[in-house]
N, CA, C and O atoms as CSV, one atom per row, in Angstrom:
chain,resi,resn,atom,element,x,y,z
A,1,MET,N,N,-142.038,-1.930,-82.353
A,1,MET,CA,C,-140.911,-1.445,-83.121
A,1,MET,C,C,-140.789,0.070,-82.921
A,1,MET,O,O,-141.787,0.788,-82.974
A,2,MET,N,N,-139.565,0.551,-82.692
A,2,MET,CA,C,-139.354,1.968,-82.404
A,2,MET,C,C,-139.702,2.868,-83.588
A,2,MET,O,O,-140.009,4.044,-83.392
A,3,THR,N,N,-139.662,2.352,-84.784
A,3,THR,CA,C,-139.947,3.183,-85.947
A,3,THR,C,C,-141.396,3.639,-85.976
A,3,THR,O,O,-141.735,4.537,-86.747
A,4,ASP,N,N,-142.266,3.044,-85.153
A,4,ASP,CA,C,-143.667,3.466,-85.104
A,4,ASP,C,C,-143.790,4.925,-84.689
A,4,ASP,O,O,-144.800,5.561,-84.989
A,5,HIS,N,N,-142.795,5.468,-84.012
A,5,HIS,CA,C,-142.837,6.845,-83.535
A,5,HIS,C,C,-142.070,7.803,-84.453
A,5,HIS,O,O,-141.874,8.969,-84.110
A,6,TRP,N,N,-141.647,7.324,-85.593
A,6,TRP,CA,C,-140.884,8.140,-86.533
A,6,TRP,C,C,-141.820,9.107,-87.250
A,6,TRP,O,O,-142.965,8.761,-87.538
A,7,ASN,N,N,-141.342,10.310,-87.538
A,7,ASN,CA,C,-142.152,11.283,-88.272
A,7,ASN,C,C,-141.903,11.103,-89.774
A,7,ASN,O,O,-140.972,11.683,-90.334
A,8,TYR,N,N,-142.729,10.311,-90.400
A,8,TYR,CA,C,-142.585,10.022,-91.830
A,8,TYR,C,C,-143.000,11.203,-92.706
A,8,TYR,O,O,-142.737,11.204,-93.909
A,9,ASN,N,N,-143.646,12.205,-92.114
A,9,ASN,CA,C,-144.126,13.355,-92.884
A,9,ASN,C,C,-143.041,14.378,-93.198
A,9,ASN,O,O,-143.241,15.242,-94.051
A,10,LEU,N,N,-141.893,14.293,-92.523
A,10,LEU,CA,C,-140.788,15.200,-92.839
A,10,LEU,C,C,-140.253,14.872,-94.232
A,10,LEU,O,O,-140.457,13.759,-94.718
A,11,PRO,N,N,-139.578,15.813,-94.879
A,11,PRO,CA,C,-139.036,15.538,-96.220
A,11,PRO,C,C,-138.007,14.409,-96.193
A,11,PRO,O,O,-137.277,14.235,-95.217
A,12,TRP,N,N,-137.968,13.656,-97.277
A,12,TRP,CA,C,-137.000,12.577,-97.481
A,12,TRP,C,C,-136.151,12.936,-98.694
A,12,TRP,O,O,-136.654,13.513,-99.658
A,13,TYR,N,N,-134.855,12.593,-98.649
A,13,TYR,CA,C,-133.918,12.959,-99.706
A,13,TYR,C,C,-133.138,11.739,-100.187
A,13,TYR,O,O,-133.002,10.742,-99.478
A,14,HIS,N,N,-132.634,11.849,-101.408
A,14,HIS,CA,C,-131.772,10.822,-101.992
A,14,HIS,C,C,-130.699,11.524,-102.816
A,14,HIS,O,O,-131.007,12.383,-103.642
A,15,GLY,N,N,-129.447,11.159,-102.591
A,15,GLY,CA,C,-128.344,11.689,-103.376
A,15,GLY,C,C,-127.851,10.646,-104.359
A,15,GLY,O,O,-127.707,9.476,-104.003
A,16,SER,N,N,-127.590,11.057,-105.596
A,16,SER,CA,C,-127.082,10.119,-106.593
A,16,SER,C,C,-126.169,10.854,-107.570
A,16,SER,O,O,-125.935,12.056,-107.442
A,17,GLN,N,N,-125.664,10.110,-108.540
A,17,GLN,CA,C,-124.765,10.682,-109.529
A,17,GLN,C,C,-125.467,10.901,-110.868
A,17,GLN,O,O,-124.818,11.141,-111.886
A,18,GLN,N,N,-126.791,10.815,-110.858
A,18,GLN,CA,C,-127.573,11.075,-112.067
A,18,GLN,C,C,-128.963,11.553,-111.690
A,18,GLN,O,O,-129.434,11.317,-110.578
A,19,GLU,N,N,-129.605,12.218,-112.616
A,19,GLU,CA,C,-130.972,12.669,-112.362
A,19,GLU,C,C,-131.911,11.471,-112.442
A,19,GLU,O,O,-131.832,10.662,-113.367
A,20,LEU,N,N,-132.798,11.372,-111.461
A,20,LEU,CA,C,-133.740,10.258,-111.373
A,20,LEU,C,C,-135.167,10.775,-111.255
A,20,LEU,O,O,-135.395,11.928,-110.887
A,21,THR,N,N,-136.117,9.914,-111.570
A,21,THR,CA,C,-137.528,10.207,-111.308
A,21,THR,C,C,-138.148,9.130,-110.429
A,21,THR,O,O,-139.169,9.363,-109.781
A,22,ILE,N,N,-137.529,7.945,-110.407
A,22,ILE,CA,C,-138.018,6.820,-109.606
A,22,ILE,C,C,-136.833,6.173,-108.897
A,22,ILE,O,O,-135.790,5.933,-109.506
A,23,LEU,N,N,-137.001,5.891,-107.601
A,23,LEU,CA,C,-136.018,5.092,-106.869
A,23,LEU,C,C,-136.474,3.644,-106.888
A,23,LEU,O,O,-137.663,3.356,-106.748
A,24,GLN,N,N,-135.540,2.751,-107.058
A,24,GLN,CA,C,-135.839,1.327,-107.061
A,24,GLN,C,C,-135.973,0.803,-105.632
A,24,GLN,O,O,-135.517,1.445,-104.685
A,25,VAL,N,N,-136.591,-0.351,-105.482
A,25,VAL,CA,C,-136.675,-1.024,-104.189
A,25,VAL,C,C,-135.256,-1.229,-103.668
A,25,VAL,O,O,-134.373,-1.645,-104.418
A,26,GLY,N,N,-135.034,-0.941,-102.389
A,26,GLY,CA,C,-133.720,-1.104,-101.779
A,26,GLY,C,C,-132.843,0.130,-101.846
A,26,GLY,O,O,-131.701,0.098,-101.388
A,27,SER,N,N,-133.355,1.221,-102.410
A,27,SER,CA,C,-132.590,2.472,-102.467
A,27,SER,C,C,-132.531,3.116,-101.089
A,27,SER,O,O,-133.435,2.937,-100.273
A,28,SER,N,N,-131.469,3.859,-100.835
A,28,SER,CA,C,-131.309,4.570,-99.564
A,28,SER,C,C,-131.954,5.941,-99.644
A,28,SER,O,O,-131.797,6.654,-100.635
A,29,ILE,N,N,-132.684,6.307,-98.591
A,29,ILE,CA,C,-133.207,7.663,-98.447
A,29,ILE,C,C,-132.959,8.111,-97.015
A,29,ILE,O,O,-132.748,7.289,-96.125
A,30,THR,N,N,-132.986,9.403,-96.805
A,30,THR,CA,C,-132.723,9.972,-95.490
A,30,THR,C,C,-133.542,11.247,-95.318
A,30,THR,O,O,-133.943,11.879,-96.295
A,31,GLN,N,N,-133.779,11.608,-94.075
A,31,GLN,CA,C,-134.424,12.889,-93.803
A,31,GLN,C,C,-133.386,13.969,-93.523
A,31,GLN,O,O,-133.740,15.103,-93.200
A,32,ASP,N,N,-132.112,13.625,-93.644
A,32,ASP,CA,C,-131.014,14.569,-93.455
A,32,ASP,C,C,-130.516,15.024,-94.828
A,32,ASP,O,O,-129.793,14.299,-95.511
A,33,ARG,N,N,-130.911,16.219,-95.211
A,33,ARG,CA,C,-130.566,16.748,-96.538
A,33,ARG,C,C,-129.058,16.782,-96.757
A,33,ARG,O,O,-128.585,16.458,-97.846
A,34,ASP,N,N,-128.290,17.175,-95.725
A,34,ASP,CA,C,-126.835,17.263,-95.885
A,34,ASP,C,C,-126.207,15.901,-96.143
A,34,ASP,O,O,-125.284,15.792,-96.950
A,35,ILE,N,N,-126.688,14.869,-95.476
A,35,ILE,CA,C,-126.145,13.528,-95.726
A,35,ILE,C,C,-126.433,13.115,-97.166
A,35,ILE,O,O,-125.553,12.585,-97.844
A,36,ALA,N,N,-127.646,13.351,-97.636
A,36,ALA,CA,C,-127.974,13.014,-99.028
A,36,ALA,C,C,-127.102,13.811,-99.995
A,36,ALA,O,O,-126.655,13.281,-101.012
A,37,ARG,N,N,-126.863,15.080,-99.682
A,37,ARG,CA,C,-126.015,15.922,-100.527
A,37,ARG,C,C,-124.602,15.358,-100.606
A,37,ARG,O,O,-124.027,15.254,-101.690
A,38,VAL,N,N,-124.045,14.992,-99.447
A,38,VAL,CA,C,-122.699,14.417,-99.418
A,38,VAL,C,C,-122.669,13.104,-100.206
A,38,VAL,O,O,-121.751,12.875,-100.992
A,39,PHE,N,N,-123.662,12.251,-99.998
A,39,PHE,CA,C,-123.672,10.963,-100.686
A,39,PHE,C,C,-123.899,11.117,-102.187
A,39,PHE,O,O,-123.597,10.201,-102.953
A,40,SER,N,N,-124.426,12.258,-102.616
A,40,SER,CA,C,-124.577,12.480,-104.055
A,40,SER,C,C,-123.219,12.528,-104.750
A,40,SER,O,O,-123.139,12.307,-105.959
A,41,HIS,N,N,-122.165,12.810,-104.013
A,41,HIS,CA,C,-120.819,12.892,-104.579
A,41,HIS,C,C,-120.091,11.546,-104.547
A,41,HIS,O,O,-118.914,11.465,-104.901
A,42,ARG,N,N,-120.789,10.497,-104.124
A,42,ARG,CA,C,-120.299,9.112,-104.095
A,42,ARG,C,C,-118.981,8.958,-103.323
A,42,ARG,O,O,-117.974,8.536,-103.892
A,43,PRO,N,N,-118.990,9.293,-102.057
A,43,PRO,CA,C,-117.760,9.136,-101.275
A,43,PRO,C,C,-117.471,7.671,-100.951
A,43,PRO,O,O,-118.383,6.873,-100.732
A,44,GLY,N,N,-116.195,7.343,-100.925
A,44,GLY,CA,C,-115.772,6.040,-100.421
A,44,GLY,C,C,-115.634,6.083,-98.914
A,44,GLY,O,O,-115.789,5.072,-98.230
A,45,LEU,N,N,-115.339,7.275,-98.405
A,45,LEU,CA,C,-115.227,7.517,-96.970
A,45,LEU,C,C,-116.004,8.770,-96.621
A,45,LEU,O,O,-115.994,9.749,-97.367
A,46,SER,N,N,-116.672,8.733,-95.493
A,46,SER,CA,C,-117.345,9.933,-94.992
A,46,SER,C,C,-117.351,9.885,-93.477
A,46,SER,O,O,-117.366,8.811,-92.875
A,47,THR,N,N,-117.340,11.054,-92.871
A,47,THR,CA,C,-117.371,11.158,-91.415
A,47,THR,C,C,-118.354,12.250,-91.018
A,47,THR,O,O,-118.569,13.218,-91.746
A,48,VAL,N,N,-118.934,12.065,-89.855
A,48,VAL,CA,C,-119.766,13.102,-89.249
A,48,VAL,C,C,-119.243,13.285,-87.833
A,48,VAL,O,O,-119.290,12.364,-87.017
A,49,GLU,N,N,-118.746,14.475,-87.553
A,49,GLU,CA,C,-118.202,14.763,-86.230
A,49,GLU,C,C,-119.334,15.018,-85.238
A,49,GLU,O,O,-120.487,15.198,-85.630
A,50,ASP,N,N,-118.993,15.032,-83.954
A,50,ASP,CA,C,-119.991,15.282,-82.912
A,50,ASP,C,C,-120.708,16.613,-83.100
A,50,ASP,O,O,-121.869,16.756,-82.719
A,51,ASP,N,N,-120.013,17.592,-83.689
A,51,ASP,CA,C,-120.631,18.908,-83.901
A,51,ASP,C,C,-121.449,18.969,-85.196
A,51,ASP,O,O,-121.975,20.024,-85.549
A,52,GLY,N,N,-121.556,17.834,-85.905
A,52,GLY,CA,C,-122.337,17.779,-87.135
A,52,GLY,C,C,-121.546,18.052,-88.398
A,52,GLY,O,O,-122.084,17.932,-89.499
A,53,THR,N,N,-120.268,18.420,-88.262
A,53,THR,CA,C,-119.416,18.673,-89.416
A,53,THR,C,C,-119.230,17.385,-90.216
A,53,THR,O,O,-118.914,16.334,-89.659
A,54,MET,N,N,-119.429,17.484,-91.526
A,54,MET,CA,C,-119.252,16.322,-92.399
A,54,MET,C,C,-118.034,16.518,-93.281
A,54,MET,O,O,-117.771,17.612,-93.779
A,55,LYS,N,N,-117.291,15.420,-93.464
A,55,LYS,CA,C,-116.160,15.415,-94.388
A,55,LYS,C,C,-116.244,14.117,-95.176
A,55,LYS,O,O,-116.768,13.114,-94.691
A,56,HIS,N,N,-115.719,14.148,-96.399
A,56,HIS,CA,C,-115.806,12.968,-97.261
A,56,HIS,C,C,-114.763,13.060,-98.365
A,56,HIS,O,O,-114.074,14.069,-98.510
A,57,ASN,N,N,-114.661,11.982,-99.140
A,57,ASN,CA,C,-113.713,11.979,-100.255
A,57,ASN,C,C,-114.408,11.819,-101.611
A,57,ASN,O,O,-113.765,11.448,-102.592
A,58,GLY,N,N,-115.706,12.092,-101.673
A,58,GLY,CA,C,-116.437,11.977,-102.931
A,58,GLY,C,C,-116.178,13.159,-103.851
A,58,GLY,O,O,-116.138,14.306,-103.404
A,59,ILE,N,N,-116.003,12.878,-105.137
A,59,ILE,CA,C,-115.737,13.962,-106.088
A,59,ILE,C,C,-116.651,13.902,-107.313
A,59,ILE,O,O,-116.506,14.713,-108.228
A,60,ALA,N,N,-117.582,12.960,-107.341
A,60,ALA,CA,C,-118.496,12.840,-108.486
A,60,ALA,C,C,-119.462,14.019,-108.518
A,60,ALA,O,O,-119.782,14.606,-107.485
A,61,ALA,N,N,-119.916,14.353,-109.714
A,61,ALA,CA,C,-120.980,15.351,-109.836
A,61,ALA,C,C,-122.222,14.785,-109.151
A,61,ALA,O,O,-122.584,13.628,-109.367
A,62,GLY,N,N,-122.866,15.598,-108.332
A,62,GLY,CA,C,-123.978,15.097,-107.539
A,62,GLY,C,C,-125.335,15.616,-107.967
A,62,GLY,O,O,-125.461,16.690,-108.557
A,63,TYR,N,N,-126.345,14.824,-107.654
A,63,TYR,CA,C,-127.743,15.178,-107.900
A,63,TYR,C,C,-128.514,14.913,-106.616
A,63,TYR,O,O,-128.529,13.788,-106.117
A,64,LEU,N,N,-129.149,15.940,-106.085
A,64,LEU,CA,C,-129.923,15.820,-104.852
A,64,LEU,C,C,-131.405,15.799,-105.207
A,64,LEU,O,O,-131.915,16.707,-105.864
A,65,HIS,N,N,-132.080,14.755,-104.764
A,65,HIS,CA,C,-133.505,14.565,-105.052
A,65,HIS,C,C,-134.311,14.632,-103.766
A,65,HIS,O,O,-133.800,14.342,-102.685
A,66,ILE,N,N,-135.568,15.016,-103.894
A,66,ILE,CA,C,-136.512,14.958,-102.787
A,66,ILE,C,C,-137.588,13.943,-103.166
A,66,ILE,O,O,-138.002,13.862,-104.323
A,67,VAL,N,N,-138.029,13.176,-102.181
A,67,VAL,CA,C,-139.118,12.231,-102.429
A,67,VAL,C,C,-140.366,13.040,-102.751
A,67,VAL,O,O,-140.702,13.995,-102.051
A,68,ASP,N,N,-141.042,12.647,-103.812
A,68,ASP,CA,C,-142.149,13.433,-104.355
A,68,ASP,C,C,-143.510,12.752,-104.157
A,68,ASP,O,O,-144.409,12.881,-104.987
A,69,GLU,N,N,-143.638,12.036,-103.058
A,69,GLU,CA,C,-144.903,11.396,-102.697
A,69,GLU,C,C,-144.866,11.077,-101.209
A,69,GLU,O,O,-143.786,11.029,-100.621
A,70,PRO,N,N,-146.015,10.859,-100.592
A,70,PRO,CA,C,-146.025,10.543,-99.154
A,70,PRO,C,C,-145.312,9.216,-98.863
A,70,PRO,O,O,-145.375,8.272,-99.650
A,71,ILE,N,N,-144.639,9.175,-97.720
A,71,ILE,CA,C,-143.953,7.970,-97.252
A,71,ILE,C,C,-144.607,7.532,-95.947
A,71,ILE,O,O,-144.894,8.358,-95.080
A,72,THR,N,N,-144.841,6.229,-95.812
A,72,THR,CA,C,-145.391,5.665,-94.578
A,72,THR,C,C,-144.442,4.596,-94.048
A,72,THR,O,O,-143.459,4.249,-94.703
A,73,ALA,N,N,-144.736,4.086,-92.880
A,73,ALA,CA,C,-143.915,3.035,-92.273
A,73,ALA,C,C,-143.864,1.785,-93.147
A,73,ALA,O,O,-142.904,1.018,-93.066
A,74,ASP,N,N,-144.867,1.569,-93.970
A,74,ASP,CA,C,-144.883,0.401,-94.853
A,74,ASP,C,C,-143.950,0.552,-96.050
A,74,ASP,O,O,-143.644,-0.433,-96.723
A,75,ASP,N,N,-143.496,1.771,-96.322
A,75,ASP,CA,C,-142.690,2.052,-97.512
A,75,ASP,C,C,-141.192,1.945,-97.294
A,75,ASP,O,O,-140.440,1.765,-98.252
A,76,VAL,N,N,-140.747,2.052,-96.048
A,76,VAL,CA,C,-139.316,2.102,-95.745
A,76,VAL,C,C,-139.007,1.293,-94.492
A,76,VAL,O,O,-139.886,0.977,-93.690
A,77,GLU,N,N,-137.722,0.970,-94.354
A,77,GLU,CA,C,-137.237,0.325,-93.131
A,77,GLU,C,C,-135.839,0.855,-92.846
A,77,GLU,O,O,-135.095,1.167,-93.776
A,78,PRO,N,N,-135.470,0.962,-91.561
A,78,PRO,CA,C,-134.122,1.445,-91.242
A,78,PRO,C,C,-133.061,0.515,-91.836
A,78,PRO,O,O,-133.206,-0.707,-91.807
A,79,HIS,N,N,-132.010,1.102,-92.367
A,79,HIS,CA,C,-130.889,0.300,-92.864
A,79,HIS,C,C,-130.346,-0.506,-91.689
A,79,HIS,O,O,-130.173,0.045,-90.602
A,80,PRO,N,N,-130.071,-1.809,-91.882
A,80,PRO,CA,C,-129.649,-2.648,-90.753
A,80,PRO,C,C,-128.207,-2.469,-90.294
A,80,PRO,O,O,-127.809,-3.086,-89.306
A,81,HIS,N,N,-127.416,-1.655,-90.967
A,81,HIS,CA,C,-126.004,-1.507,-90.600
A,81,HIS,C,C,-125.873,-0.949,-89.181
A,81,HIS,O,O,-126.631,-0.056,-88.800
A,82,PRO,N,N,-124.918,-1.467,-88.389
A,82,PRO,CA,C,-124.761,-1.012,-86.991
A,82,PRO,C,C,-124.540,0.492,-86.825
A,82,PRO,O,O,-124.918,1.042,-85.791
A,83,ILE,N,N,-123.943,1.176,-87.803
A,83,ILE,CA,C,-123.724,2.620,-87.635
A,83,ILE,C,C,-125.006,3.420,-87.822
A,83,ILE,O,O,-125.001,4.643,-87.685
A,84,ASN,N,N,-126.101,2.741,-88.132
A,84,ASN,CA,C,-127.376,3.412,-88.382
A,84,ASN,C,C,-128.289,3.372,-87.154
A,84,ASN,O,O,-129.511,3.381,-87.299
A,85,ALA,N,N,-127.721,3.326,-85.964
A,85,ALA,CA,C,-128.528,3.238,-84.738
A,85,ALA,C,C,-129.498,4.406,-84.595
A,85,ALA,O,O,-130.592,4.238,-84.058
A,86,SER,N,N,-129.110,5.584,-85.069
A,86,SER,CA,C,-129.990,6.753,-84.956
A,86,SER,C,C,-130.977,6.849,-86.121
A,86,SER,O,O,-131.737,7.812,-86.223
A,87,LYS,N,N,-130.958,5.860,-86.982
A,87,LYS,CA,C,-131.897,5.753,-88.111
A,87,LYS,C,C,-131.801,6.926,-89.089
A,87,LYS,O,O,-132.823,7.480,-89.491
A,88,TRP,N,N,-130.595,7.302,-89.467
A,88,TRP,CA,C,-130.420,8.369,-90.448
A,88,TRP,C,C,-130.536,7.848,-91.877
A,88,TRP,O,O,-130.742,8.629,-92.806
A,89,GLU,N,N,-130.405,6.523,-92.059
A,89,GLU,CA,C,-130.512,5.947,-93.404
A,89,GLU,C,C,-131.611,4.894,-93.425
A,89,GLU,O,O,-131.681,4.029,-92.552
A,90,TRP,N,N,-132.463,4.983,-94.432
A,90,TRP,CA,C,-133.590,4.065,-94.582
A,90,TRP,C,C,-133.541,3.442,-95.970
A,90,TRP,O,O,-133.016,4.045,-96.906
A,91,LEU,N,N,-134.086,2.239,-96.106
A,91,LEU,CA,C,-134.160,1.552,-97.389
A,91,LEU,C,C,-135.605,1.511,-97.861
A,91,LEU,O,O,-136.524,1.268,-97.079
A,92,THR,N,N,-135.788,1.753,-99.153
A,92,THR,CA,C,-137.141,1.737,-99.706
A,92,THR,C,C,-137.612,0.300,-99.914
A,92,THR,O,O,-136.830,-0.576,-100.284
A,93,LYS,N,N,-138.893,0.076,-99.671
A,93,LYS,CA,C,-139.484,-1.250,-99.848
A,93,LYS,C,C,-140.375,-1.313,-101.090
A,93,LYS,O,O,-140.982,-2.344,-101.379
A,94,ARG,N,N,-140.443,-0.209,-101.811
A,94,ARG,CA,C,-141.191,-0.142,-103.074
A,94,ARG,C,C,-140.556,0.953,-103.922
A,94,ARG,O,O,-139.723,1.717,-103.432
A,95,GLU,N,N,-140.941,1.031,-105.172
A,95,GLU,CA,C,-140.470,2.137,-106.007
A,95,GLU,C,C,-141.054,3.439,-105.467
A,95,GLU,O,O,-142.215,3.487,-105.062
A,96,ILE,N,N,-140.237,4.494,-105.466
A,96,ILE,CA,C,-140.614,5.787,-104.888
A,96,ILE,C,C,-140.341,6.885,-105.920
A,96,ILE,O,O,-139.277,6.904,-106.539
A,97,LYS,N,N,-141.294,7.794,-106.103
A,97,LYS,CA,C,-141.098,8.936,-107.005
A,97,LYS,C,C,-140.211,9.978,-106.333
A,97,LYS,O,O,-140.371,10.285,-105.152
A,98,VAL,N,N,-139.272,10.514,-107.111
A,98,VAL,CA,C,-138.406,11.596,-106.635
A,98,VAL,C,C,-138.324,12.666,-107.713
A,98,VAL,O,O,-138.635,12.427,-108.880
A,99,ARG,N,N,-137.894,13.864,-107.287
A,99,ARG,CA,C,-137.621,14.919,-108.264
A,99,ARG,C,C,-136.338,15.635,-107.866
A,99,ARG,O,O,-136.022,15.782,-106.686
A,100,LEU,N,N,-135.624,16.068,-108.868
A,100,LEU,CA,C,-134.357,16.766,-108.671
A,100,LEU,C,C,-134.616,18.134,-108.052
A,100,LEU,O,O,-135.475,18.881,-108.521
A,101,ILE,N,N,-133.870,18.459,-106.996
A,101,ILE,CA,C,-133.993,19.787,-106.393
A,101,ILE,C,C,-132.687,20.578,-106.445
A,101,ILE,O,O,-132.691,21.796,-106.267
A,102,GLU,N,N,-131.574,19.892,-106.689
A,102,GLU,CA,C,-130.292,20.602,-106.688
A,102,GLU,C,C,-129.216,19.734,-107.320
A,102,GLU,O,O,-129.251,18.507,-107.223
A,103,GLN,N,N,-128.258,20.388,-107.967
A,103,GLN,CA,C,-127.025,19.742,-108.384
A,103,GLN,C,C,-125.930,20.372,-107.527
A,103,GLN,O,O,-125.297,21.345,-107.937
A,104,PRO,N,N,-125.710,19.813,-106.335
A,104,PRO,CA,C,-124.825,20.477,-105.375
A,104,PRO,C,C,-123.367,20.500,-105.825
A,104,PRO,O,O,-122.828,19.510,-106.320
A,105,ALA,N,N,-122.760,21.644,-105.637
A,105,ALA,CA,C,-121.331,21.786,-105.915
A,105,ALA,C,C,-120.544,21.130,-104.789
A,105,ALA,O,O,-120.996,21.076,-103.645
A,106,LEU,N,N,-119.371,20.638,-105.127
A,106,LEU,CA,C,-118.479,20.124,-104.092
A,106,LEU,C,C,-118.074,21.264,-103.171
A,106,LEU,O,O,-117.776,22.368,-103.627
A,107,ARG,N,N,-118.067,20.994,-101.899
A,107,ARG,CA,C,-117.616,21.981,-100.918
A,107,ARG,C,C,-116.204,21.594,-100.495
A,107,ARG,O,O,-115.999,20.594,-99.807
A,108,VAL,N,N,-115.255,22.388,-100.909
A,108,VAL,CA,C,-113.845,22.071,-100.681
A,108,VAL,C,C,-113.553,21.862,-99.200
A,108,VAL,O,O,-112.745,21.004,-98.844
A,109,ASP,N,N,-114.204,22.639,-98.333
A,109,ASP,CA,C,-113.945,22.512,-96.898
A,109,ASP,C,C,-114.447,21.187,-96.334
A,109,ASP,O,O,-114.096,20.832,-95.208
A,110,GLU,N,N,-115.259,20.450,-97.085
A,110,GLU,CA,C,-115.748,19.151,-96.617
A,110,GLU,C,C,-114.901,17.983,-97.113
A,110,GLU,O,O,-115.082,16.855,-96.654
A,111,LEU,N,N,-113.987,18.232,-98.038
A,111,LEU,CA,C,-113.190,17.140,-98.588
A,111,LEU,C,C,-112.118,16.698,-97.597
A,111,LEU,O,O,-111.393,17.517,-97.033
A,112,LEU,N,N,-112.035,15.385,-97.399
A,112,LEU,CA,C,-111.001,14.827,-96.532
A,112,LEU,C,C,-109.634,15.032,-97.175
A,112,LEU,O,O,-109.479,14.874,-98.386
A,113,THR,N,N,-108.648,15.383,-96.360
A,113,THR,CA,C,-107.275,15.488,-96.844
A,113,THR,C,C,-106.671,14.087,-96.905
A,113,THR,O,O,-107.212,13.145,-96.327
A,114,GLU,N,N,-105.557,13.958,-97.603
A,114,GLU,CA,C,-104.859,12.668,-97.660
A,114,GLU,C,C,-104.484,12.197,-96.257
A,114,GLU,O,O,-104.562,11.006,-95.956
A,115,GLU,N,N,-104.076,13.137,-95.400
A,115,GLU,CA,C,-103.708,12.787,-94.028
A,115,GLU,C,C,-104.920,12.274,-93.248
A,115,GLU,O,O,-104.810,11.304,-92.498
A,116,GLU,N,N,-106.068,12.919,-93.422
A,116,GLU,CA,C,-107.285,12.478,-92.733
A,116,GLU,C,C,-107.732,11.103,-93.229
A,116,GLU,O,O,-108.188,10.273,-92.443
A,117,ILE,N,N,-107.600,10.865,-94.531
A,117,ILE,CA,C,-107.955,9.561,-95.091
A,117,ILE,C,C,-107.043,8.485,-94.524
A,117,ILE,O,O,-107.514,7.415,-94.138
A,118,ALA,N,N,-105.742,8.756,-94.470
A,118,ALA,CA,C,-104.791,7.784,-93.921
A,118,ALA,C,C,-105.110,7.484,-92.461
A,118,ALA,O,O,-105.057,6.327,-92.043
A,119,ALA,N,N,-105.440,8.507,-91.682
A,119,ALA,CA,C,-105.780,8.306,-90.267
A,119,ALA,C,C,-107.054,7.480,-90.119
A,119,ALA,O,O,-107.130,6.614,-89.247
A,120,LEU,N,N,-108.049,7.737,-90.956
A,120,LEU,CA,C,-109.287,6.948,-90.909
A,120,LEU,C,C,-109.022,5.494,-91.266
A,120,LEU,O,O,-109.520,4.588,-90.598
A,121,ARG,N,N,-108.242,5.266,-92.315
A,121,ARG,CA,C,-107.928,3.887,-92.727
A,121,ARG,C,C,-107.167,3.149,-91.619
A,121,ARG,O,O,-107.433,1.979,-91.345
A,122,GLU,N,N,-106.223,3.845,-90.991
A,122,GLU,CA,C,-105.470,3.218,-89.902
A,122,GLU,C,C,-106.407,2.856,-88.749
A,122,GLU,O,O,-106.317,1.770,-88.177
A,123,ARG,N,N,-107.288,3.766,-88.426
A,123,ARG,CA,C,-108.242,3.515,-87.339
A,123,ARG,C,C,-109.161,2.340,-87.684
A,123,ARG,O,O,-109.462,1.515,-86.822
A,124,GLN,N,N,-109.604,2.263,-88.938
A,124,GLN,CA,C,-110.444,1.146,-89.361
A,124,GLN,C,C,-109.701,-0.176,-89.202
A,124,GLN,O,O,-110.269,-1.153,-88.713
A,125,GLN,N,N,-108.446,-0.209,-89.608
A,125,GLN,CA,C,-107.648,-1.427,-89.467
A,125,GLN,C,C,-107.459,-1.788,-88.004
A,125,GLN,O,O,-107.549,-2.956,-87.628
A,126,ARG,N,N,-107.198,-0.778,-87.178
A,126,ARG,CA,C,-106.955,-1.004,-85.760
A,126,ARG,C,C,-108.159,-1.641,-85.075
A,126,ARG,O,O,-107.998,-2.530,-84.239
A,127,VAL,N,N,-109.359,-1.194,-85.421
A,127,VAL,CA,C,-110.559,-1.745,-84.786
A,127,VAL,C,C,-111.142,-2.907,-85.585
A,127,VAL,O,O,-112.113,-3.530,-85.155
A,128,GLY,N,N,-110.555,-3.200,-86.745
A,128,GLY,CA,C,-110.997,-4.344,-87.527
A,128,GLY,C,C,-112.358,-4.179,-88.170
A,128,GLY,O,O,-113.093,-5.152,-88.338
A,129,GLN,N,N,-112.698,-2.950,-88.532
A,129,GLN,CA,C,-113.990,-2.689,-89.159
A,129,GLN,C,C,-113.807,-1.777,-90.357
A,129,GLN,O,O,-112.912,-0.932,-90.384
A,130,GLU,N,N,-114.678,-1.965,-91.360
A,130,GLU,CA,C,-114.656,-1.063,-92.510
A,130,GLU,C,C,-115.358,0.241,-92.188
A,130,GLU,O,O,-114.985,1.294,-92.705
A,131,THR,N,N,-116.382,0.178,-91.328
A,131,THR,CA,C,-117.102,1.375,-90.906
A,131,THR,C,C,-117.301,1.298,-89.409
A,131,THR,O,O,-117.326,0.214,-88.827
A,132,PHE,N,N,-117.438,2.441,-88.801
A,132,PHE,CA,C,-117.644,2.470,-87.358
A,132,PHE,C,C,-118.232,3.801,-86.958
A,132,PHE,O,O,-118.177,4.780,-87.701
A,133,ARG,N,N,-118.787,3.812,-85.786
A,133,ARG,CA,C,-119.326,5.052,-85.234
A,133,ARG,C,C,-118.230,5.648,-84.366
A,133,ARG,O,O,-117.663,4.960,-83.517
A,134,ALA,N,N,-117.932,6.923,-84.575
A,134,ALA,CA,C,-116.865,7.602,-83.823
A,134,ALA,C,C,-117.196,7.662,-82.342
A,134,ALA,O,O,-116.415,8.197,-81.556
């Protein structure tokens, strides 16, 4: 399995809409702090451009957590969704301790415009998928 070569020692993050101390089994975590920050705002749509620029339509107050205990290959597995080929999202296989590190403010420059949302929805319909890799 390719995950055997993953660096589990890097920090892991979780974004949510409330302060947490424990993640439940099946929760999403990532080693990409910005993705967790964006997901803390609960977007219905999000994009990551080739240059790493992220845009989304989430407006909820966000809470960014860091995993507060060691993670091993036995604790997580890559999310099975096809857009997760690069393994940016992982699912927990046990309860995991976390601690709040930030309540990130919405970044206006990251919010999708109505025109961008319409274009994304049209593209999704055209390819017949709810999510896709650009």
